[in-house]
C-alpha positions as CSV (number, residue, x, y, z in Angstrom):
1,X,92.1,101.5,70.9
2,X,89.2,101.6,73.3
3,X,87.1,98.5,73.6
4,X,83.5,99.7,73.3
5,X,82.2,96.5,75.0
6,X,84.2,97.0,78.1
7,X,82.7,98.2,81.3
8,X,83.7,101.8,82.0
9,X,85.1,102.5,85.4
10,X,83.3,105.0,87.5
11,X,83.9,107.2,90.5
12,X,84.3,104.2,92.8
13,X,87.1,102.7,90.7
14,X,88.9,106.0,90.3
15,X,88.6,106.6,94.1
16,X,90.0,103.1,94.7
17,X,92.8,103.8,92.3
18,X,93.7,106.9,94.3
19,X,93.9,104.8,97.4
20,X,96.1,102.3,95.6
21,X,98.6,105.0,94.9
22,X,99.4,105.2,98.6
23,X,101.3,102.0,98.9
24,X,103.0,102.7,95.6
25,X,104.3,106.0,96.8
26,X,105.5,104.6,100.1
27,X,107.3,101.7,98.6
28,X,109.0,104.0,96.1
29,X,109.9,106.5,98.8
30,X,111.4,103.9,101.1
31,X,114.2,103.4,98.6
32,X,115.6,106.8,99.3
33,X,114.0,108.0,102.6
34,X,117.1,106.9,104.6
35,X,119.6,109.2,102.8
36,X,119.5,111.9,105.5
37,X,119.0,109.6,108.5
38,X,122.4,107.8,108.3
39,X,124.3,110.3,110.6
40,X,121.6,110.1,113.3
41,X,121.3,106.3,113.1
42,X,125.1,106.0,113.3
43,X,125.1,108.1,116.5
44,X,122.3,106.1,118.2
45,X,122.9,102.6,117.0
46,X,126.7,102.7,116.2
47,X,126.5,100.2,113.2
48,X,129.7,98.8,111.7
49,X,130.4,99.7,108.1
50,X,128.9,96.4,107.0
51,X,125.8,96.9,109.1
52,X,125.3,100.4,107.7
53,X,125.5,99.0,104.2
54,X,122.9,96.4,105.0
55,X,120.6,98.9,106.6
56,X,120.4,100.5,103.2
57,X,120.4,97.4,101.0
58,X,118.4,94.8,102.9
59,X,115.1,96.5,101.9
60,X,115.9,96.5,98.2
61,X,117.2,93.0,98.2
62,X,114.2,91.5,100.0
63,X,111.9,93.3,97.7
64,X,113.7,92.3,94.5
65,X,114.0,88.6,95.5
66,X,110.4,88.1,96.4
67,X,108.5,90.0,93.6
68,X,108.0,87.0,91.4
69,X,106.9,84.9,94.3
70,X,104.4,87.5,95.6
71,X,103.0,88.1,92.2
72,X,102.2,84.4,91.7
73,X,100.9,84.2,95.3
74,X,98.5,87.1,94.7
75,X,97.1,85.3,91.6
76,X,96.3,82.3,93.8
77,X,95.0,83.8,97.1
78,X,93.6,87.1,95.7
79,X,95.4,90.4,95.0
80,X,93.3,92.4,97.4
81,X,94.0,89.9,100.2
82,X,97.7,89.9,99.5
83,X,97.7,93.8,99.4
84,X,96.0,93.9,102.8
85,X,98.4,91.4,104.3
86,X,101.4,93.3,102.9
87,X,100.0,96.7,104.1
88,X,99.7,95.3,107.7
89,X,103.2,93.8,107.5
90,X,104.6,97.1,106.1
91,X,103.0,99.1,108.9
92,X,104.2,96.8,111.7
93,X,107.7,96.7,110.2
94,X,107.7,100.5,110.0
95,X,107.0,100.7,113.8
96,X,109.7,98.1,114.4
97,X,112.2,100.1,112.3
98,X,111.3,103.4,114.0
99,X,112.0,102.1,117.5
100,X,114.9,99.7,116.7
101,X,117.5,99.8,119.5
102,X,120.3,98.1,117.6
103,X,121.6,97.9,114.1
104,X,120.6,94.2,113.8
105,X,117.0,95.0,114.8
106,X,116.9,97.8,112.2
107,X,118.3,95.5,109.5
108,X,115.6,92.9,110.4
109,X,112.9,95.5,110.2
110,X,114.2,96.7,106.8
111,X,114.0,93.1,105.5
112,X,110.4,92.9,106.7
113,X,109.7,96.2,105.0
114,X,111.1,94.7,101.8
115,X,108.9,91.6,102.1
116,X,105.9,93.8,102.6
117,X,106.9,96.0,99.7
118,X,107.2,92.9,97.4
119,X,103.5,92.2,98.1
120,X,102.4,95.8,97.5
121,X,104.0,96.6,94.2
122,X,102.6,93.7,92.0
123,X,99.3,93.8,93.8
124,X,98.6,97.4,93.1
125,X,99.5,97.1,89.4
126,X,97.5,93.9,89.0
127,X,94.5,95.5,90.6
128,X,94.7,98.4,88.2
129,X,94.7,95.9,85.3
130,X,91.6,94.2,86.7
131,X,89.6,97.3,87.7
132,X,90.0,99.2,84.4
133,X,88.8,97.0,81.6
134,X,88.3,99.8,79.1
135,X,91.6,100.2,77.2
136,X,91.7,104.0,77.3
137,X,91.0,104.2,81.0
138,X,93.5,101.5,81.9
139,X,96.2,103.3,79.8
140,X,95.5,106.5,81.7
141,X,95.6,104.8,85.1
142,X,98.9,103.1,84.3
143,X,100.3,106.3,83.0
144,X,99.5,108.0,86.4
145,X,100.8,104.9,88.2
146,X,104.2,105.1,86.4
147,X,104.6,108.8,87.1
148,X,103.8,108.3,90.8
149,X,106.4,105.5,91.0
150,X,109.1,107.7,89.4
151,X,108.2,110.7,91.5
152,X,108.1,108.7,94.8
153,X,111.9,108.0,94.8
154,X,112.7,111.7,94.5
155,X,110.0,112.7,97.1
156,X,111.5,110.2,99.6
157,X,114.7,112.1,99.9
158,X,113.0,115.4,100.4
159,X,110.5,114.0,102.9
160,X,113.3,112.3,104.8
161,X,115.2,115.6,105.1
162,X,112.2,117.6,106.2
163,X,111.2,115.1,108.9
164,X,114.7,114.9,110.2
165,X,114.8,118.7,110.6
166,X,112.0,118.5,113.2
167,X,111.9,114.9,114.6
168,X,114.2,112.0,115.4
169,X,115.3,109.5,112.7
170,X,112.5,107.0,113.4
171,X,110.0,109.5,112.0
172,X,111.1,108.5,108.5
173,X,109.6,105.1,109.1
174,X,106.5,106.2,111.2
175,X,105.2,108.3,108.3
176,X,104.2,105.0,106.7
177,X,101.9,103.9,109.5
178,X,98.9,106.3,109.0
179,X,99.0,105.7,105.3
180,X,98.9,101.9,105.8
181,X,96.1,102.2,108.4
182,X,94.1,104.2,105.9
183,X,94.7,101.6,103.2
184,X,93.5,98.8,105.6
185,X,90.3,100.7,106.2
186,X,89.5,101.8,102.6
187,X,90.7,98.9,100.4
188,X,88.0,96.4,101.7
189,X,85.3,99.0,100.9
190,X,86.5,100.3,97.6
191,X,88.6,97.6,95.9
192,X,87.0,94.3,94.6
193,X,88.9,91.0,95.0
194,X,90.4,89.4,91.9
195,X,92.2,86.1,91.6
196,X,92.9,83.2,89.2
197,X,89.9,80.9,89.4
198,X,92.1,77.8,88.5
199,X,95.5,78.6,89.8
200,X,96.9,75.1,90.3
201,X,99.3,74.2,93.1
202,X,101.8,76.7,94.4
203,X,105.3,75.6,93.4
204,X,107.3,76.0,96.6
205,X,110.6,74.8,95.0
206,X,110.4,77.8,92.6
207,X,110.5,80.3,95.5
208,X,114.2,79.8,96.4
209,X,115.0,79.4,92.7
210,X,113.5,82.7,91.8
211,X,115.2,84.5,94.7
212,X,118.4,82.7,93.9
213,X,118.2,84.0,90.4
214,X,117.4,87.6,91.1
215,X,119.4,88.4,94.3
216,X,123.0,87.5,93.2
217,X,122.6,89.3,89.9
218,X,121.2,92.5,91.5
219,X,123.8,92.4,94.3
220,X,126.7,91.8,91.9
221,X,125.6,94.6,89.5
222,X,125.1,97.1,92.4
223,X,128.5,96.3,93.9
224,X,130.2,96.6,90.5
225,X,128.6,100.1,90.1
226,X,129.7,101.1,93.6
227,X,133.1,99.4,93.9
228,X,134.2,98.7,90.3
229,X,134.6,95.4,88.5
230,X,135.9,92.5,90.6
231,X,136.0,88.8,90.0
232,X,133.8,88.1,93.1
233,X,131.0,90.4,91.9
234,X,131.1,88.9,88.4
235,X,130.9,85.4,90.0
236,X,127.8,86.5,91.8
237,X,126.2,87.6,88.6
238,X,127.2,84.4,86.9
239,X,125.8,82.3,89.8
240,X,122.5,84.2,89.6
241,X,122.2,83.6,85.8
242,X,122.9,79.9,86.4
243,X,120.2,79.6,89.0
244,X,117.9,81.6,86.6
245,X,118.5,79.1,83.9
246,X,117.3,76.3,86.3
247,X,114.3,78.4,87.2
248,X,113.3,79.0,83.6
249,X,113.8,75.2,82.9
250,X,111.5,74.4,85.7
251,X,108.8,76.9,84.6
252,X,108.9,75.4,81.1
253,X,108.3,71.9,82.3
254,X,105.5,72.4,85.0
255,X,101.8,72.8,84.4
256,X,101.5,74.7,87.7
257,X,104.5,77.0,87.0
258,X,105.0,80.1,89.0
259,X,105.4,82.0,85.7
260,X,102.7,80.8,83.4
261,X,103.5,80.2,79.8
262,X,100.2,81.8,79.0
263,X,101.8,85.2,79.7
264,X,104.2,84.9,76.7
265,X,101.4,83.9,74.3
266,X,100.4,87.6,74.2
267,X,102.3,89.3,71.5
268,X,103.2,92.4,73.5
269,X,104.2,90.9,76.8
270,X,107.8,89.8,76.3
271,X,108.5,93.0,74.3
272,X,106.9,95.2,76.9
273,X,109.0,93.6,79.7
274,X,112.2,94.0,77.7
275,X,111.6,97.6,76.7
276,X,110.5,98.5,80.3
277,X,113.8,97.0,81.5
278,X,115.8,99.1,79.0
279,X,113.9,102.3,80.2
280,X,114.8,101.6,83.8
281,X,118.4,101.0,82.8
282,X,118.5,104.6,81.4
283,X,116.7,106.1,84.4
284,X,118.9,104.6,87.1
285,X,122.1,104.9,85.0
286,X,121.5,108.7,84.7
287,X,120.6,109.1,88.4
288,X,123.9,107.6,89.3
289,X,125.6,110.7,87.9
290,X,123.0,113.5,88.5
291,X,122.8,112.9,92.3
292,X,126.6,113.0,92.6
293,X,126.8,116.0,90.3
294,X,124.5,118.1,92.5
295,X,126.3,117.3,95.8
296,X,129.9,116.6,94.9
297,X,130.4,118.8,91.8
298,X,128.1,121.7,92.6
299,X,128.8,121.4,96.4
300,X,125.1,121.3,97.5
301,X,124.0,119.9,100.8
302,X,122.0,116.8,100.8
303,X,118.6,118.4,101.4
304,X,119.3,121.2,98.9
305,X,120.3,118.6,96.3
306,X,117.1,116.6,97.0
307,X,114.9,119.7,96.6
308,X,116.6,120.5,93.2
309,X,116.1,116.9,92.1
310,X,112.4,117.3,92.4
311,X,112.4,119.8,89.5
312,X,112.5,117.1,86.7
313,X,109.5,115.5,88.4
314,X,107.2,118.3,87.2
315,X,107.9,117.3,83.6
316,X,107.5,113.6,84.5
317,X,104.1,114.1,86.0
318,X,102.8,115.5,82.7
319,X,104.7,113.1,80.3
320,X,102.9,109.8,81.0
321,X,99.3,111.1,80.8
322,X,100.2,113.0,77.6
323,X,101.7,109.9,76.1
324,X,98.7,107.8,76.8
325,X,96.5,110.4,75.1
326,X,98.7,110.5,72.0
327,X,98.8,106.7,71.8
328,X,95.0,106.6,71.3
329,X,95.5,108.5,68.0
330,X,98.9,107.2,66.9
331,X,100.2,103.7,66.8
332,X,101.7,103.0,70.3
333,X,104.8,101.5,68.8
334,X,105.8,104.9,67.3
335,X,104.9,106.8,70.5
336,X,107.2,104.4,72.4
337,X,109.9,105.0,69.8
338,X,109.4,108.7,70.2
339,X,109.8,108.3,74.0
340,X,113.2,106.7,73.4
341,X,114.2,109.5,71.1
342,X,113.2,112.1,73.7
343,X,115.1,110.3,76.4
344,X,118.2,110.1,74.1
345,X,118.0,113.8,73.6
346,X,118.0,114.2,77.4
347,X,121.1,112.0,77.6
348,X,122.7,114.1,74.9
349,X,122.1,117.3,76.9
350,X,123.8,115.6,79.9
351,X,126.7,115.0,77.6
352,X,127.1,118.8,77.3
353,X,127.1,119.5,81.0
354,X,130.2,121.2,82.5
355,X,131.3,121.7,86.0
356,X,128.9,124.6,86.6
357,X,125.8,123.7,84.6
358,X,122.9,123.3,87.0
359,X,120.1,124.3,84.7
360,X,121.5,122.3,81.7
361,X,121.7,119.3,84.0
362,X,118.2,119.7,85.3
363,X,116.9,120.2,81.8
364,X,118.6,117.1,80.5
365,X,117.4,115.1,83.5
366,X,113.8,116.3,82.9
367,X,113.9,115.5,79.2
368,X,115.4,112.1,79.8
369,X,112.9,111.2,82.6
370,X,109.9,112.4,80.5
371,X,110.9,110.2,77.6
372,X,111.6,107.2,79.9
373,X,108.3,107.5,81.8
374,X,106.5,107.7,78.4
375,X,108.1,104.4,77.4
376,X,107.5,102.8,80.8
377,X,103.8,103.8,81.0
378,X,103.0,102.6,77.5
379,X,104.9,99.3,77.5
380,X,103.7,98.4,81.0
381,X,100.1,98.9,79.8
382,X,100.8,96.9,76.7
383,X,102.3,94.1,78.6
384,X,99.5,93.9,81.1
385,X,96.9,94.1,78.4
386,X,98.5,91.2,76.6
387,X,98.6,89.0,79.7
388,X,95.5,87.0,80.7
389,X,93.6,88.9,83.4
390,X,93.8,85.9,85.8
391,X,97.7,86.2,85.5
392,X,97.9,89.9,86.1
393,X,99.8,89.5,89.4
394,X,102.5,87.4,87.8
395,X,102.7,89.8,84.8
396,X,103.1,92.8,87.2
397,X,105.8,91.0,89.2
398,X,107.8,90.3,86.0
399,X,107.6,93.9,85.0
400,X,108.8,95.0,88.4
401,X,111.6,92.4,88.5
402,X,112.7,93.6,85.1
403,X,112.9,97.1,86.5
404,X,115.1,95.9,89.3
405,X,117.5,94.2,86.8
406,X,117.4,97.2,84.5
407,X,118.2,99.7,87.4
408,X,121.1,97.6,88.7
409,X,122.5,97.0,85.2
410,X,122.2,100.7,84.3
411,X,124.1,101.8,87.4
412,X,126.7,99.1,86.8
413,X,127.3,99.6,83.1
414,X,127.1,103.4,82.8
415,X,128.7,103.9,86.3
416,X,131.6,101.6,85.4
417,X,132.1,103.6,82.1
418,X,132.1,106.9,83.9
419,X,134.4,105.6,86.6
420,X,136.9,104.2,84.1
421,X,137.2,107.7,82.5
422,X,137.4,109.4,85.9
423,X,140.3,107.2,87.0
424,X,142.1,107.5,83.7
425,X,141.9,111.3,83.9
426,X,143.4,111.2,87.5
427,X,146.1,108.7,86.7
428,X,148.9,109.2,89.2
429,X,146.7,110.7,91.9
430,X,146.4,109.1,95.4
431,X,144.3,105.9,95.5
432,X,141.6,107.6,97.6
433,X,141.3,110.4,95.1
434,X,141.0,108.0,92.1
435,X,138.5,105.7,93.8
436,X,135.5,108.0,93.9
437,X,134.6,111.7,93.6
438,X,133.5,111.6,97.3
439,X,137.0,110.4,98.3
440,X,138.5,113.2,96.3
441,X,136.3,115.8,98.0
442,X,137.3,114.5,101.4
443,X,141.0,114.5,100.4
444,X,140.8,118.0,99.1
445,X,139.2,119.2,102.3
446,X,142.1,117.7,104.4
447,X,144.7,119.2,102.1
448,X,143.2,122.7,102.1
449,X,144.5,125.8,100.5
450,X,145.3,126.2,96.8
451,X,146.5,122.6,96.5
452,X,143.1,121.4,97.8
453,X,141.2,123.6,95.5
454,X,143.3,122.4,92.5
455,X,142.7,118.8,93.4
456,X,139.0,119.3,93.9
457,X,138.7,121.1,90.5
458,X,140.6,118.3,88.8
459,X,138.4,115.6,90.4
460,X,135.2,117.5,89.5
461,X,136.4,117.9,85.9
462,X,137.3,114.2,85.6
463,X,133.9,113.2,87.0
464,X,132.0,115.4,84.5
465,X,134.2,114.0,81.7
466,X,133.2,110.5,82.8
467,X,129.5,111.5,82.9
468,X,129.8,112.9,79.4
469,X,131.2,109.6,78.1
470,X,128.4,107.7,79.9
471,X,125.8,110.0,78.4
472,X,127.2,109.3,74.9
473,X,126.8,105.6,75.6
474,X,123.3,106.1,77.0
475,X,122.3,108.2,74.0
476,X,123.4,105.4,71.6
477,X,121.6,102.7,73.6
478,X,118.3,104.7,73.6
479,X,118.5,105.4,69.9
480,X,118.9,101.7,69.4
481,X,115.8,101.3,71.6
482,X,113.9,103.7,69.3
483,X,114.8,101.6,66.3
484,X,113.9,98.3,68.1
485,X,110.6,99.4,69.6
486,X,108.6,99.6,66.3
487,X,109.9,96.3,65.2
488,X,108.8,94.6,68.4
489,X,105.6,96.5,69.1
490,X,104.0,97.4,65.7
491,X,102.0,94.2,65.5
492,X,101.5,93.9,69.2
493,X,99.9,97.3,69.8
494,X,96.2,96.8,70.5
495,X,96.5,93.0,70.6
496,X,94.0,91.6,73.2
497,X,95.0,89.2,75.9
498,X,95.3,85.6,74.5
499,X,92.7,83.0,74.9
500,X,93.7,79.6,76.4
501,X,94.7,77.1,73.7
502,X,92.5,74.1,73.0
503,X,92.6,71.6,75.8
504,X,93.0,74.2,78.6
505,X,90.1,75.4,80.6
506,X,88.9,79.0,80.0
507,X,89.4,81.3,83.0
508,X,86.4,81.6,85.2
509,X,86.8,85.4,85.6
510,X,87.4,87.6,88.6
511,X,86.3,86.6,92.0
512,X,84.5,89.5,93.5
């Protein structure tokens, strides 16, 4: 419900918001922009298999491990200041990556890009929370923010392919530089500064603890999704959870905690983070199958597959703004539940996909993504509104970290389910064929003739069968989310940010 006493944002704030979408798009795109550059990088830098893996993963790991730290830091030194520092670092690291002359140098540049990305993501969301104090305007802005983030990942693949058709592989990094330069010029003019007026000391010990909690879990889950279950990967997850328990214990005992207890006094915050994590679980779990389906089942080239994957983004772009408009007339809890039902319907459509069902797959992916972006936009807005304004950076970082966990868990859980079905269907086949669909495609190409075609058809059928089982599991999980959402959110919808309890100083407001 709109707060009539709140200051309405005007043209300056909306212009500033448009500028803030730049770093969001670039950070999202950087997750996928390397997909087409690997062959050219391999020719020029000759990385080992391990180095090639780290060229991909170092960015995401650095980003995930530092989100909580950077959100807390932004609350203390100012979100605009952190955004500008991150933009400068991101731009410089992009130049370093573009002109890297060794695999080690490129990995180091990707780590710096991840560090810069970790400053940009929570800063932009926190600034949106601070600039838009009217409930309806803030909901609309966060809806657009969520759609832009979801679309950026798909856009990264296409942009990377187009750039590499005309330029050398470093161009996929240099495209960041003009955008970051524009950000450095416009943000000081358009975006006001906001920070916690009484932040307390920065807890340095919590920095390695937060990274030690996040990184092993994300790494273990991603490896389980890619390689299958193994004791070593499970041990990584267990180690991360153990460090996470120590981190939570420290946060509960310290007055100057990195994650303020005030965040969880708002009724909707914890529920918003949990439901947002579940939404990302579904998004990334489905993407694990749809991207492989386009390339390895339908036989598309990488650029063609990336272009087709943009089709669902059209529906996503309309879903979040429509959801925020509906939530002003209908209790948000029921709109979120409806988003889960829509997404479950999308998963159900994916469960009907055969080995030659392009349009059914695209329709299912669009319906699923529309439902999930609806959920993500509304619960992100609810969580940020429930958090004290002076803790907006920490609140945004927890939402982002939850998304990292949800994405890794979605790929691991649904990917493992699909892989188990795939391997059971190909019981007795060669190990390379049973390992992955990509391995089966390569083996069929080497075999050739009718035998190769028969092997490829069997592998594609087995993969689709596994995708169908994973879709059934995803449908059941999202329907459970539809039941859970009203129970968690019904009383929280519309709840204002909590006031400090007696004995704690009231926040002094935003520093401008």
